[in-house]
N, CA, C and O atoms as a GROMACS GRO file, in nm:
protein
  624
    1MET      N    1   1.639  -9.074   0.418
    1MET     CA    2   1.600  -8.996   0.421
    1MET      C    3   1.483  -8.953   0.526
    1MET      O    4   1.370  -9.000   0.537
    2ILE      N    5   1.554  -8.838   0.610
    2ILE     CA    6   1.510  -8.821   0.730
    2ILE      C    7   1.412  -8.679   0.688
    2ILE      O    8   1.468  -8.583   0.635
    3THR      N    9   1.246  -8.676   0.718
    3THR     CA   10   1.154  -8.567   0.702
    3THR      C   11   1.062  -8.531   0.825
    3THR      O   12   0.963  -8.604   0.834
    4ILE      N   13   1.072  -8.456   0.898
    4ILE     CA   14   1.038  -8.417   1.026
    4ILE      C   15   0.914  -8.264   0.940
    4ILE      O   16   0.949  -8.178   0.860
    5GLU      N   17   0.799  -8.282   0.989
    5GLU     CA   18   0.684  -8.152   0.958
    5GLU      C   19   0.695  -8.082   1.086
    5GLU      O   20   0.713  -8.131   1.198
    6ASP      N   21   0.683  -7.974   1.057
    6ASP     CA   22   0.665  -7.862   1.152
    6ASP      C   23   0.762  -7.855   1.239
    6ASP      O   24   0.740  -7.857   1.360
    7TRP      N   25   0.940  -7.840   1.161
    7TRP     CA   26   1.076  -7.839   1.267
    7TRP      C   27   1.032  -7.740   1.400
    7TRP      O   28   0.965  -7.782   1.494
    8LEU      N   29   1.063  -7.655   1.394
    8LEU     CA   30   1.017  -7.570   1.450
    8LEU      C   31   0.886  -7.542   1.529
    8LEU      O   32   0.788  -7.608   1.497
    9GLU      N   33   0.876  -7.463   1.616
    9GLU     CA   34   0.776  -7.422   1.681
    9GLU      C   35   0.716  -7.311   1.633
    9GLU      O   36   0.803  -7.224   1.631
   10LYS      N   37   0.597  -7.263   1.588
   10LYS     CA   38   0.518  -7.168   1.509
   10LYS      C   39   0.622  -7.046   1.518
   10LYS      O   40   0.708  -7.016   1.435
   11ASP      N   41   0.598  -7.000   1.611
   11ASP     CA   42   0.677  -6.832   1.671
   11ASP      C   43   0.814  -6.801   1.583
   11ASP      O   44   0.848  -6.712   1.505
   12LEU      N   45   0.887  -6.950   1.648
   12LEU     CA   46   1.011  -6.957   1.582
   12LEU      C   47   1.041  -6.958   1.464
   12LEU      O   48   1.142  -6.924   1.402
   13CYS      N   49   0.915  -7.014   1.427
   13CYS     CA   50   0.951  -7.017   1.205
   13CYS      C   51   0.902  -6.911   1.201
   13CYS      O   52   0.983  -6.858   1.126
   14ASP      N   53   0.821  -6.824   1.226
   14ASP     CA   54   0.780  -6.693   1.204
   14ASP      C   55   0.911  -6.575   1.225
   14ASP      O   56   0.941  -6.487   1.145
   15PHE      N   57   0.966  -6.601   1.340
   15PHE     CA   58   1.066  -6.516   1.411
   15PHE      C   59   1.178  -6.540   1.234
   15PHE      O   60   1.219  -6.453   1.157
   16LEU      N   61   1.187  -6.619   1.232
   16LEU     CA   62   1.377  -6.709   1.163
   16LEU      C   63   1.304  -6.611   1.032
   16LEU      O   64   1.374  -6.527   0.976
   17GLU      N   65   1.103  -6.637   0.974
   17GLU     CA   66   1.088  -6.595   0.846
   17GLU      C   67   1.114  -6.465   0.820
   17GLU      O   68   1.152  -6.419   0.712
   18GLN      N   69   1.090  -6.394   0.941
   18GLN     CA   70   1.090  -6.228   0.927
   18GLN      C   71   1.243  -6.181   0.932
   18GLN      O   72   1.266  -6.067   0.890
   19LYS      N   73   1.366  -6.269   0.988
   19LYS     CA   74   1.477  -6.228   1.005
   19LYS      C   75   1.530  -6.237   0.880
   19LYS      O   76   1.557  -6.133   0.820
   20LEU      N   77   1.552  -6.360   0.825
   20LEU     CA   78   1.586  -6.420   0.729
   20LEU      C   79   1.522  -6.351   0.537
   20LEU      O   80   1.592  -6.324   0.440
   21LEU      N   81   1.423  -6.346   0.546
   21LEU     CA   82   1.319  -6.245   0.431
   21LEU      C   83   1.386  -6.088   0.480
   21LEU      O   84   1.482  -6.060   0.408
   22TYR      N   85   1.367  -6.016   0.550
   22TYR     CA   86   1.312  -5.890   0.530
   22TYR      C   87   1.486  -5.830   0.584
   22TYR      O   88   1.540  -5.732   0.532
   23GLU      N   89   1.557  -5.922   0.705
   23GLU     CA   90   1.678  -5.862   0.777
   23GLU      C   91   1.819  -5.906   0.757
   23GLU      O   92   1.931  -5.888   0.805
   24THR      N   93   1.763  -5.967   0.669
   24THR     CA   94   1.947  -6.046   0.624
   24THR      C   95   1.950  -6.010   0.482
   24THR      O   96   1.858  -6.014   0.400
   25PRO      N   97   2.062  -5.977   0.470
   25PRO     CA   98   2.132  -5.962   0.303
   25PRO      C   99   2.117  -6.068   0.250
   25PRO      O  100   2.132  -6.171   0.316
   26HIS      N  101   2.079  -6.071   0.103
   26HIS     CA  102   2.096  -6.167   0.019
   26HIS      C  103   2.186  -6.133  -0.101
   26HIS      O  104   2.174  -6.023  -0.156
   27TYR      N  105   2.263  -6.208  -0.137
   27TYR     CA  106   2.383  -6.188  -0.195
   27TYR      C  107   2.361  -6.243  -0.381
   27TYR      O  108   2.375  -6.364  -0.397
   28TYR      N  109   2.341  -6.190  -0.462
   28TYR     CA  110   2.317  -6.261  -0.544
   28TYR      C  111   2.415  -6.300  -0.720
   28TYR      O  112   2.480  -6.222  -0.789
   29GLY      N  113   2.396  -6.398  -0.735
   29GLY     CA  114   2.527  -6.490  -0.771
   29GLY      C  115   2.568  -6.595  -0.816
   29GLY      O  116   2.630  -6.618  -0.920
   30HIS      N  117   2.508  -6.710  -0.676
   30HIS     CA  118   2.488  -6.805  -0.676
   30HIS      C  119   2.440  -6.899  -0.767
   30HIS      O  120   2.335  -6.874  -0.827
   31ARG      N  121   2.504  -7.009  -0.788
   31ARG     CA  122   2.419  -7.130  -0.867
   31ARG      C  123   2.455  -7.247  -0.809
   31ARG      O  124   2.505  -7.253  -0.697
   32SER      N  125   2.432  -7.341  -0.877
   32SER     CA  126   2.395  -7.471  -0.783
   32SER      C  127   2.529  -7.543  -0.854
   32SER      O  128   2.556  -7.650  -0.800
   33LEU      N  129   2.604  -7.511  -0.947
   33LEU     CA  130   2.664  -7.607  -1.046
   33LEU      C  131   2.786  -7.427  -1.093
   33LEU      O  132   2.788  -7.360  -1.196
   34GLU      N  133   2.852  -7.414  -0.982
   34GLU     CA  134   2.974  -7.274  -1.027
   34GLU      C  135   3.070  -7.319  -1.162
   34GLU      O  136   3.132  -7.236  -1.227
   35LYS      N  137   3.069  -7.439  -1.185
   35LYS     CA  138   3.128  -7.472  -1.301
   35LYS      C  139   3.053  -7.415  -1.464
   35LYS      O  140   3.091  -7.384  -1.577
   36TYR      N  141   2.977  -7.423  -1.417
   36TYR     CA  142   2.863  -7.397  -1.561
   36TYR      C  143   2.822  -7.232  -1.567
   36TYR      O  144   2.798  -7.169  -1.464
   37GLU      N  145   2.819  -7.199  -1.643
   37GLU     CA  146   2.780  -7.027  -1.677
   37GLU      C  147   2.685  -7.037  -1.699
   37GLU      O  148   2.624  -6.940  -1.656
   38ASP      N  149   2.582  -7.150  -1.780
   38ASP     CA  150   2.426  -7.182  -1.819
   38ASP      C  151   2.346  -7.207  -1.695
   38ASP      O  152   2.224  -7.223  -1.703
   39VAL      N  153   2.394  -7.209  -1.609
   39VAL     CA  154   2.332  -7.265  -1.533
   39VAL      C  155   2.267  -7.131  -1.436
   39VAL      O  156   2.338  -7.043  -1.386
   40ASN      N  157   2.099  -7.140  -1.423
   40ASN     CA  158   2.035  -7.013  -1.319
   40ASN      C  159   2.111  -6.960  -1.235
   40ASN      O  160   2.204  -7.023  -1.183
   41LEU      N  161   2.088  -6.852  -1.211
   41LEU     CA  162   2.155  -6.768  -1.044
   41LEU      C  163   2.064  -6.743  -0.969
   41LEU      O  164   1.952  -6.717  -1.012
   42PHE      N  165   2.100  -6.748  -0.816
   42PHE     CA  166   2.022  -6.681  -0.771
   42PHE      C  167   2.088  -6.650  -0.615
   42PHE      O  168   2.200  -6.702  -0.612
   43TYR      N  169   2.063  -6.598  -0.514
   43TYR     CA  170   2.020  -6.528  -0.379
   43TYR      C  171   2.109  -6.660  -0.293
   43TYR      O  172   2.066  -6.775  -0.294
   44LYS      N  173   2.246  -6.618  -0.217
   44LYS     CA  174   2.305  -6.721  -0.131
   44LYS      C  175   2.357  -6.636  -0.021
   44LYS      O  176   2.441  -6.549  -0.043
   45THR      N  177   2.298  -6.663   0.122
   45THR     CA  178   2.362  -6.624   0.204
   45THR      C  179   2.431  -6.664   0.295
   45THR      O  180   2.360  -6.702   0.388
   46VAL      N  181   2.580  -6.678   0.323
   46VAL     CA  182   2.632  -6.775   0.486
   46VAL      C  183   2.535  -6.691   0.608
   46VAL      O  184   2.470  -6.587   0.619
   47LEU      N  185   2.571  -6.801   0.680
   47LEU     CA  186   2.474  -6.776   0.777
   47LEU      C  187   2.595  -6.820   0.879
   47LEU      O  188   2.690  -6.892   0.848
   48ASN      N  189   2.574  -6.768   0.993
   48ASN     CA  190   2.675  -6.742   1.139
   48ASN      C  191   2.663  -6.861   1.185
   48ASN      O  192   2.546  -6.897   1.196
   49GLN      N  193   2.758  -6.951   1.221
   49GLN     CA  194   2.706  -7.101   1.297
   49GLN      C  195   2.728  -7.005   1.434
   49GLN      O  196   2.639  -7.040   1.510
   50GLN      N  197   2.782  -6.935   1.477
   50GLN     CA  198   2.812  -6.864   1.631
   50GLN      C  199   2.693  -6.772   1.686
   50GLN      O  200   2.666  -6.725   1.796
   51ASP      N  201   2.619  -6.767   1.530
   51ASP     CA  202   2.462  -6.669   1.585
   51ASP      C  203   2.417  -6.742   1.700
   51ASP      O  204   2.479  -6.848   1.712
   52ASN      N  205   2.346  -6.725   1.773
   52ASN     CA  206   2.267  -6.781   1.938
   52ASN      C  207   2.161  -6.897   1.834
   52ASN      O  208   2.153  -7.020   1.834
   53LEU      N  209   2.082  -6.778   1.743
   53LEU     CA  210   1.985  -6.874   1.633
   53LEU      C  211   2.055  -6.946   1.550
   53LEU      O  212   1.975  -7.034   1.520
   54MET      N  213   2.126  -6.962   1.509
   54MET     CA  214   2.204  -7.071   1.413
   54MET      C  215   2.221  -7.175   1.491
   54MET      O  216   2.192  -7.292   1.467
   55SER      N  217   2.306  -7.092   1.662
   55SER     CA  218   2.339  -7.219   1.698
   55SER      C  219   2.260  -7.315   1.745
   55SER      O  220   2.280  -7.435   1.764
   56PHE      N  221   2.136  -7.224   1.768
   56PHE     CA  222   1.998  -7.380   1.862
   56PHE      C  223   1.977  -7.418   1.732
   56PHE      O  224   1.939  -7.535   1.727
   57LEU      N  225   1.988  -7.356   1.610
   57LEU     CA  226   1.882  -7.476   1.504
   57LEU      C  227   2.017  -7.564   1.542
   57LEU      O  228   2.002  -7.660   1.618
   58ILE      N  229   2.125  -7.537   1.499
   58ILE     CA  230   2.258  -7.676   1.481
   58ILE      C  231   2.232  -7.749   1.615
   58ILE      O  232   2.258  -7.869   1.609
   59SER      N  233   2.200  -7.720   1.694
   59SER     CA  234   2.224  -7.817   1.846
   59SER      C  235   2.098  -7.872   1.819
   59SER      O  236   2.101  -7.984   1.870
   60LYS      N  237   1.942  -7.845   1.745
   60LYS     CA  238   1.812  -7.843   1.728
   60LYS      C  239   1.835  -8.014   1.581
   60LYS      O  240   1.783  -8.125   1.574
   61LEU      N  241   1.899  -7.968   1.528
   61LEU     CA  242   1.945  -8.076   1.432
   61LEU      C  243   2.030  -8.184   1.477
   61LEU      O  244   1.998  -8.295   1.434
   62ARG      N  245   2.119  -8.179   1.546
   62ARG     CA  246   2.231  -8.220   1.580
   62ARG      C  247   2.130  -8.322   1.668
   62ARG      O  248   2.153  -8.439   1.636
   63LYS      N  249   2.045  -8.311   1.749
   63LYS     CA  250   1.966  -8.404   1.842
   63LYS      C  251   1.859  -8.486   1.736
   63LYS      O  252   1.834  -8.606   1.720
   64ASN      N  253   1.815  -8.378   1.681
   64ASN     CA  254   1.697  -8.492   1.548
   64ASN      C  255   1.764  -8.634   1.479
   64ASN      O  256   1.721  -8.750   1.479
   65LEU      N  257   1.923  -8.556   1.403
   65LEU     CA  258   2.008  -8.679   1.384
   65LEU      C  259   2.056  -8.788   1.466
   65LEU      O  260   2.098  -8.894   1.419
   66ASN      N  261   2.047  -8.758   1.605
   66ASN     CA  262   2.110  -8.871   1.686
   66ASN      C  263   2.216  -8.933   1.635
   66ASN      O  264   2.242  -9.050   1.608
   67GLU      N  265   2.291  -8.798   1.622
   67GLU     CA  266   2.458  -8.861   1.548
   67GLU      C  267   2.526  -8.779   1.566
   67GLU      O  268   2.477  -8.667   1.571
   68LYS      N  269   2.662  -8.794   1.584
   68LYS     CA  270   2.738  -8.734   1.603
   68LYS      C  271   2.804  -8.655   1.475
   68LYS      O  272   2.882  -8.702   1.393
   69SER      N  273   2.759  -8.538   1.480
   69SER     CA  274   2.801  -8.462   1.325
   69SER      C  275   2.842  -8.350   1.321
   69SER      O  276   2.824  -8.288   1.426
   70GLU      N  277   2.893  -8.294   1.236
   70GLU     CA  278   2.938  -8.122   1.241
   70GLU      C  279   2.943  -8.127   1.105
   70GLU      O  280   2.974  -8.201   1.011
   71ILE      N  281   2.875  -7.961   1.146
   71ILE     CA  282   2.782  -7.877   1.036
   71ILE      C  283   2.925  -7.789   0.956
   71ILE      O  284   2.960  -7.674   0.982
   72PHE      N  285   2.977  -7.864   0.876
   72PHE     CA  286   3.089  -7.743   0.816
   72PHE      C  287   3.058  -7.659   0.762
   72PHE      O  288   3.126  -7.557   0.771
   73ASP      N  289   2.880  -7.664   0.639
   73ASP     CA  290   2.832  -7.539   0.574
   73ASP      C  291   2.686  -7.473   0.598
   73ASP      O  292   2.593  -7.551   0.576
   74LEU      N  293   2.647  -7.338   0.642
   74LEU     CA  294   2.540  -7.332   0.694
   74LEU      C  295   2.497  -7.189   0.596
   74LEU      O  296   2.564  -7.087   0.612
   75TYR      N  297   2.415  -7.190   0.526
   75TYR     CA  298   2.364  -7.094   0.466
   75TYR      C  299   2.208  -7.152   0.387
   75TYR      O  300   2.140  -7.253   0.371
   76MET      N  301   2.216  -6.980   0.350
   76MET     CA  302   2.014  -6.953   0.289
   76MET      C  303   2.026  -6.944   0.193
   76MET      O  304   2.110  -6.855   0.173
   77ASN      N  305   1.970  -7.010   0.053
   77ASN     CA  306   1.911  -7.011  -0.083
   77ASN      C  307   1.801  -6.923  -0.056
   77ASN      O  308   1.722  -6.937   0.037
   78VAL      N  309   1.800  -6.800  -0.173
   78VAL     CA  310   1.636  -6.719  -0.177
   78VAL      C  311   1.665  -6.759  -0.354
   78VAL      O  312   1.754  -6.710  -0.424
   79GLN      N  313   1.533  -6.889  -0.409
   79GLN     CA  314   1.486  -6.818  -0.546
   79GLN      C  315   1.370  -6.754  -0.549
   79GLN      O  316   1.284  -6.759  -0.461
   80HIS      N  317   1.362  -6.666  -0.689
   80HIS     CA  318   1.251  -6.586  -0.693
   80HIS      C  319   1.197  -6.682  -0.891
   80HIS      O  320   1.277  -6.751  -0.955
   81PRO      N  321   1.086  -6.659  -0.926
   81PRO     CA  322   1.037  -6.706  -1.024
   81PRO      C  323   1.189  -6.719  -1.126
   81PRO      O  324   1.282  -6.639  -1.122
   82GLY      N  325   1.182  -6.826  -1.201
   82GLY     CA  326   1.274  -6.875  -1.304
   82GLY      C  327   1.394  -6.912  -1.272
   82GLY      O  328   1.483  -6.955  -1.346
   83MET      N  329   1.393  -6.891  -1.151
   83MET     CA  330   1.562  -6.974  -1.095
   83MET      C  331   1.613  -7.106  -1.015
   83MET      O  332   1.693  -7.118  -0.922
   84ASP      N  333   1.530  -7.207  -1.093
   84ASP     CA  334   1.569  -7.316  -1.080
   84ASP      C  335   1.640  -7.390  -1.081
   84ASP      O  336   1.673  -7.436  -1.190
   85GLY      N  337   1.712  -7.447  -0.944
   85GLY     CA  338   1.855  -7.496  -0.954
   85GLY      C  339   1.870  -7.571  -1.037
   85GLY      O  340   1.772  -7.590  -1.108
   86ALA      N  341   2.015  -7.660  -1.072
   86ALA     CA  342   2.045  -7.737  -1.164
   86ALA      C  343   2.038  -7.873  -1.049
   86ALA      O  344   2.013  -7.834  -0.935
   87PHE      N  345   2.052  -7.992  -1.060
   87PHE     CA  346   2.095  -8.114  -1.064
   87PHE      C  347   2.281  -8.104  -0.979
   87PHE      O  348   2.389  -8.097  -1.038
   88HIS      N  349   2.264  -8.107  -0.879
   88HIS     CA  350   2.360  -8.154  -0.855
   88HIS      C  351   2.408  -8.185  -0.712
   88HIS      O  352   2.337  -8.144  -0.620
   89THR      N  353   2.540  -8.262  -0.679
   89THR     CA  354   2.548  -8.353  -0.520
   89THR      C  355   2.631  -8.236  -0.433
   89THR      O  356   2.706  -8.178  -0.511
   90ASP      N  357   2.640  -8.197  -0.328
   90ASP     CA  358   2.692  -8.133  -0.224
   90ASP      C  359   2.744  -8.199  -0.186
   90ASP      O  360   2.703  -8.314  -0.198
   91PRO      N  361   2.880  -8.173  -0.107
   91PRO     CA  362   3.025  -8.219  -0.060
   91PRO      C  363   2.965  -8.238   0.148
   91PRO      O  364   2.901  -8.156   0.212
   92GLY      N  365   3.014  -8.359   0.190
   92GLY     CA  366   2.986  -8.401   0.322
   92GLY      C  367   2.907  -8.532   0.274
   92GLY      O  368   2.917  -8.593   0.168
   93ASP      N  369   2.812  -8.558   0.400
   93ASP     CA  370   2.754  -8.705   0.395
   93ASP      C  371   2.602  -8.682   0.364
   93ASP      O  372   2.528  -8.760   0.304
   94LEU      N  373   2.570  -8.561   0.417
   94LEU     CA  374   2.441  -8.576   0.462
   94LEU      C  375   2.383  -8.375   0.471
   94LEU      O  376   2.438  -8.286   0.535
   95THR      N  377   2.269  -8.365   0.386
   95THR     CA  378   2.245  -8.231   0.368
   95THR      C  379   2.099  -8.249   0.395
   95THR      O  380   2.009  -8.319   0.349
   96CYS      N  381   2.114  -8.142   0.502
   96CYS     CA  382   1.963  -8.103   0.569
   96CYS      C  383   1.895  -7.930   0.512
   96CYS      O  384   1.921  -7.810   0.516
   97LEU      N  385   1.812  -8.013   0.470
   97LEU     CA  386   1.700  -7.862   0.378
   97LEU      C  387   1.645  -7.812   0.458
   97LEU      O  388   1.601  -7.916   0.506
   98TYR      N  389   1.579  -7.689   0.561
   98TYR     CA  390   1.481  -7.692   0.631
   98TYR      C  391   1.372  -7.577   0.505
   98TYR      O  392   1.418  -7.508   0.414
   99MET      N  393   1.245  -7.592   0.540
   99MET     CA  394   1.177  -7.521   0.398
   99MET      C  395   1.111  -7.410   0.490
   99MET      O  396   1.011  -7.430   0.560
  100LEU      N  397   1.178  -7.293   0.480
  100LEU     CA  398   1.160  -7.173   0.560
  100LEU      C  399   1.015  -7.141   0.509
  100LEU      O  400   0.916  -7.171   0.576
  101THR      N  401   1.006  -7.065   0.360
  101THR     CA  402   0.877  -6.981   0.336
  101THR      C  403   0.878  -7.019   0.187
  101THR      O  404   0.987  -7.051   0.138
  102GLY      N  405   0.796  -7.019   0.129
  102GLY     CA  406   0.761  -6.981  -0.050
  102GLY      C  407   0.663  -7.156  -0.114
  102GLY      O  408   0.568  -7.229  -0.086
  103GLU      N  409   0.778  -7.139  -0.215
  103GLU     CA  410   0.676  -7.302  -0.300
  103GLU      C  411   0.816  -7.336  -0.390
  103GLU      O  412   0.925  -7.279  -0.385
  104GLY      N  413   0.781  -7.424  -0.457
  104GLY     CA  414   0.886  -7.494  -0.519
  104GLY      C  415   0.964  -7.623  -0.489
  104GLY      O  416   1.057  -7.632  -0.409
  105ASP      N  417   0.908  -7.728  -0.568
  105ASP     CA  418   0.980  -7.889  -0.486
  105ASP      C  419   1.066  -7.872  -0.484
  105ASP      O  420   1.130  -7.780  -0.533
  106PHE      N  421   1.110  -7.998  -0.395
  106PHE     CA  422   1.258  -8.051  -0.416
  106PHE      C  423   1.223  -8.159  -0.518
  106PHE      O  424   1.113  -8.207  -0.545
  107GLN      N  425   1.373  -8.192  -0.579
  107GLN     CA  426   1.375  -8.259  -0.659
  107GLN      C  427   1.462  -8.332  -0.639
  107GLN      O  428   1.565  -8.270  -0.612
  108ILE      N  429   1.482  -8.510  -0.638
  108ILE     CA  430   1.645  -8.612  -0.590
  108ILE      C  431   1.587  -8.654  -0.674
  108ILE      O  432   1.466  -8.670  -0.664
  109LYS      N  433   1.676  -8.695  -0.811
  109LYS     CA  434   1.732  -8.741  -0.889
  109LYS      C  435   1.668  -8.865  -0.922
  109LYS      O  436   1.704  -8.964  -0.857
  110ASN      N  437   1.542  -8.884  -1.048
  110ASN     CA  438   1.515  -9.077  -1.070
  110ASN      C  439   1.449  -9.078  -0.898
  110ASN      O  440   1.441  -9.198  -0.871
  111GLU      N  441   1.419  -9.026  -0.823
  111GLU     CA  442   1.327  -9.032  -0.722
  111GLU      C  443   1.219  -8.928  -0.718
  111GLU      O  444   1.232  -8.824  -0.783
  112GLU      N  445   1.080  -8.958  -0.622
  112GLU     CA  446   0.987  -8.903  -0.626
  112GLU      C  447   1.034  -8.731  -0.624
  112GLU      O  448   1.150  -8.698  -0.650
  113SER      N  449   0.942  -8.647  -0.595
  113SER     CA  450   0.958  -8.480  -0.626
  113SER      C  451   0.892  -8.486  -0.404
  113SER      O  452   0.834  -8.568  -0.333
  114ILE      N  453   0.930  -8.396  -0.391
  114ILE     CA  454   0.912  -8.322  -0.254
  114ILE      C  455   0.874  -8.241  -0.242
  114ILE      O  456   0.942  -8.146  -0.278
  115SER      N  457   0.712  -8.206  -0.172
  115SER     CA  458   0.671  -8.102  -0.217
  115SER      C  459   0.730  -7.985  -0.102
  115SER      O  460   0.783  -8.012   0.006
  116PHE      N  461   0.706  -7.861  -0.156
  116PHE     CA  462   0.731  -7.734  -0.054
  116PHE      C  463   0.645  -7.737   0.085
  116PHE      O  464   0.527  -7.702   0.074
  117LYS      N  465   0.678  -7.765   0.177
  117LYS     CA  466   0.594  -7.674   0.320
  117LYS      C  467   0.673  -7.647   0.418
  117LYS      O  468   0.771  -7.698   0.471
  118LYS      N  469   0.587  -7.521   0.437
  118LYS     CA  470   0.673  -7.386   0.538
  118LYS      C  471   0.686  -7.518   0.645
  118LYS      O  472   0.599  -7.603   0.663
  119ASN      N  473   0.814  -7.510   0.707
  119ASN     CA  474   0.842  -7.556   0.849
  119ASN      C  475   0.882  -7.700   0.817
  119ASN      O  476   0.923  -7.757   0.918
  120LYS      N  477   0.884  -7.791   0.686
  120LYS     CA  478   0.975  -7.885   0.690
  120LYS      C  479   1.142  -7.892   0.672
  120LYS      O  480   1.217  -7.822   0.604
  121LEU      N  481   1.174  -8.023   0.776
  121LEU     CA  482   1.301  -8.059   0.736
  121LEU      C  483   1.325  -8.170   0.690
  121LEU      O  484   1.284  -8.277   0.734
  122ILE      N  485   1.405  -8.149   0.584
  122ILE     CA  486   1.452  -8.294   0.507
  122ILE      C  487   1.637  -8.316   0.521
  122ILE      O  488   1.738  -8.245   0.521
  123CYS      N  489   1.609  -8.420   0.529
  123CYS     CA  490   1.815  -8.406   0.559
  123CYS      C  491   1.810  -8.559   0.416
  123CYS      O  492   1.712  -8.632   0.403
  124PHE      N  493   1.888  -8.566   0.364
  124PHE     CA  494   1.943  -8.652   0.228
  124PHE      C  495   2.079  -8.721   0.187
  124PHE      O  496   2.160  -8.630   0.167
  125ASP      N  497   2.125  -8.816   0.171
  125ASP     CA  498   2.226  -8.819   0.116
  125ASP      C  499   2.339  -8.692   0.013
  125ASP      O  500   2.349  -8.691  -0.109
  126ALA      N  501   2.373  -8.648   0.060
  126ALA     CA  502   2.426  -8.599  -0.024
  126ALA      C  503   2.506  -8.603  -0.128
  126ALA      O  504   2.554  -8.497  -0.169
  127LYS      N  505   2.535  -8.716  -0.188
  127LYS     CA  506   2.580  -8.766  -0.278
  127LYS      C  507   2.468  -8.781  -0.412
  127LYS      O  508   2.487  -8.782  -0.534
  128LYS      N  509   2.368  -8.790  -0.342
  128LYS     CA  510   2.254  -8.789  -0.453
  128LYS      C  511   2.198  -8.694  -0.517
  128LYS      O  512   2.141  -8.598  -0.463
  129LEU      N  513   2.210  -8.718  -0.664
  129LEU     CA  514   2.189  -8.538  -0.728
  129LEU      C  515   2.015  -8.496  -0.704
  129LEU      O  516   1.918  -8.570  -0.718
  130HIS      N  517   2.019  -8.347  -0.662
  130HIS     CA  518   1.890  -8.267  -0.630
  130HIS      C  519   1.887  -8.165  -0.667
  130HIS      O  520   1.998  -8.111  -0.678
  131ARG      N  521   1.772  -8.088  -0.703
  131ARG     CA  522   1.770  -7.947  -0.710
  131ARG      C  523   1.638  -7.880  -0.681
  131ARG      O  524   1.536  -7.927  -0.732
  132GLY      N  525   1.631  -7.756  -0.591
  132GLY     CA  526   1.570  -7.692  -0.582
  132GLY      C  527   1.468  -7.625  -0.705
  132GLY      O  528   1.538  -7.568  -0.788
  133LEU      N  529   1.313  -7.618  -0.738
  133LEU     CA  530   1.286  -7.572  -0.808
  133LEU      C  531   1.194  -7.391  -0.773
  133LEU      O  532   1.150  -7.361  -0.662
  134ALA      N  533   1.188  -7.321  -0.867
  134ALA     CA  534   1.156  -7.235  -0.859
  134ALA      C  535   1.070  -7.199  -0.803
  134ALA      O  536   1.008  -7.303  -0.778
  135PRO      N  537   0.981  -7.066  -0.734
  135PRO     CA  538   0.831  -7.058  -0.670
  135PRO      C  539   0.760  -6.988  -0.840
  135PRO      O  540   0.824  -6.934  -0.930
  136LYS      N  541   0.676  -7.004  -0.835
  136LYS     CA  542   0.545  -6.966  -0.909
  136LYS      C  543   0.561  -6.815  -0.873
  136LYS      O  544   0.656  -6.753  -0.923
  137LYS      N  545   0.509  -6.778  -0.824
  137LYS     CA  546   0.516  -6.604  -0.796
  137LYS      C  547   0.646  -6.573  -0.608
  137LYS      O  548   0.718  -6.659  -0.557
  138GLY      N  549   0.636  -6.499  -0.584
  138GLY     CA  550   0.712  -6.482  -0.485
  138GLY      C  551   0.878  -6.490  -0.449
  138GLY      O  552   0.967  -6.450  -0.524
  139ALA      N  553   0.897  -6.556  -0.307
  139ALA     CA  554   0.989  -6.554  -0.261
  139ALA      C  555   1.064  -6.751  -0.226
  139ALA      O  556   0.993  -6.807  -0.144
  140ARG      N  557   1.114  -6.789  -0.247
  140ARG     CA  558   1.135  -6.942  -0.142
  140ARG      C  559   1.257  -6.953  -0.116
  140ARG      O  560   1.350  -6.965  -0.195
  141ILE      N  561   1.257  -6.948   0.034
  141ILE     CA  562   1.368  -6.956   0.123
  141ILE      C  563   1.385  -7.094   0.156
  141ILE      O  564   1.278  -7.154   0.160
  142THR      N  565   1.516  -7.185   0.188
  142THR     CA  566   1.556  -7.250   0.241
  142THR      C  567   1.684  -7.217   0.320
  142THR      O  568   1.756  -7.121   0.292
  143VAL      N  569   1.713  -7.320   0.441
  143VAL     CA  570   1.820  -7.308   0.496
  143VAL      C  571   1.855  -7.425   0.499
  143VAL      O  572   1.787  -7.514   0.550
  144VAL      N  573   2.008  -7.448   0.421
  144VAL     CA  574   2.122  -7.577   0.422
  144VAL      C  575   2.248  -7.611   0.552
  144VAL      O  576   2.336  -7.541   0.601
  145PHE      N  577   2.199  -7.770   0.576
  145PHE     CA  578   2.296  -7.738   0.669
  145PHE      C  579   2.372  -7.866   0.562
  145PHE      O  580   2.332  -7.954   0.485
  146LYS      N  581   2.492  -7.819   0.608
  146LYS     CA  582   2.580  -7.971   0.524
  146LYS      C  583   2.692  -8.027   0.647
  146LYS      O  584   2.777  -7.971   0.716
  147THR      N  585   2.647  -8.153   0.637
  147THR     CA  586   2.702  -8.221   0.796
  147THR      C  587   2.803  -8.372   0.730
  147THR      O  588   2.788  -8.449   0.636
  148GLU      N  589   2.886  -8.360   0.818
  148GLU     CA  590   2.969  -8.482   0.786
  148GLU      C  591   2.966  -8.597   0.965
  148GLU      O  592   2.988  -8.570   1.083
  149ILE      N  593   2.946  -8.658   0.929
  149ILE     CA  594   2.863  -8.747   1.026
  149ILE      C  595   3.004  -8.812   1.079
  149ILE      O  596   3.053  -8.904   1.014
  150ILE      N  597   3.072  -8.764   1.201
  150ILE     CA  598   3.194  -8.776   1.222
  150ILE      C  599   3.248  -8.919   1.376
  150ILE      O  600   3.356  -8.958   1.420
  151GLY      N  601   3.094  -8.954   1.408
  151GLY     CA  602   3.107  -9.062   1.481
  151GLY      C  603   2.996  -9.178   1.480
  151GLY      O  604   2.919  -9.185   1.384
  152GLU      N  605   2.986  -9.273   1.590
  152GLU     CA  606   2.854  -9.372   1.614
  152GLU      C  607   2.802  -9.276   1.651
  152GLU      O  608   2.859  -9.167   1.663
  153LYS      N  609   2.661  -9.305   1.679
  153LYS     CA  610   2.528  -9.285   1.766
  153LYS      C  611   2.517  -9.220   1.871
  153LYS      O  612   2.598  -9.261   1.954
  154ASN      N  613   2.430  -9.104   1.922
  154ASN     CA  614   2.456  -9.004   2.012
  154ASN      C  615   2.419  -9.116   2.132
  154ASN      O  616   2.400  -9.227   2.082
  155ASP      N  617   2.407  -9.115   2.258
  155ASP     CA  618   2.299  -9.182   2.342
  155ASP      C  619   2.218  -9.096   2.393
  155ASP      O  620   2.178  -9.128   2.505
  156ARG      N  621   2.157  -8.938   2.328
  156ARG     CA  622   2.073  -8.839   2.314
  156ARG      C  623   1.952  -8.899   2.359
  156ARG      O  624   1.847  -8.833   2.360
   0.00000   0.00000   0.00000
């Protein structure tokens, strides 16, 4: 697992929080396990990888990973109290989760919980069962990068 505290410069983190929390539509009806109707619903918005800000985040992530990777899915999750995620796996090789704002631990099954901290990036094996816990108050926003490793280490 890779963990990077204070992944983005403070002003950029605050700018991104403003854009995603207040200026980006959130679409209700997503669940961690789509095929199960008894799993909590929360908000999800697919983010445009061609957008300049998102393109910058992808470039920064690739440098941090130091691997040739392809981001095949980029979105944000928004959870409110009572919207715990269910344990699930993701497609791809590596899931990177950027904790933008809020609270609510992140769990990898049979491993320790990871405390939510604003501006923290974690990357983990996508095949491990994992979930995000809802905040006790307010909104919890995470940006998710789903990746496939497509080659050997970069020389960056």
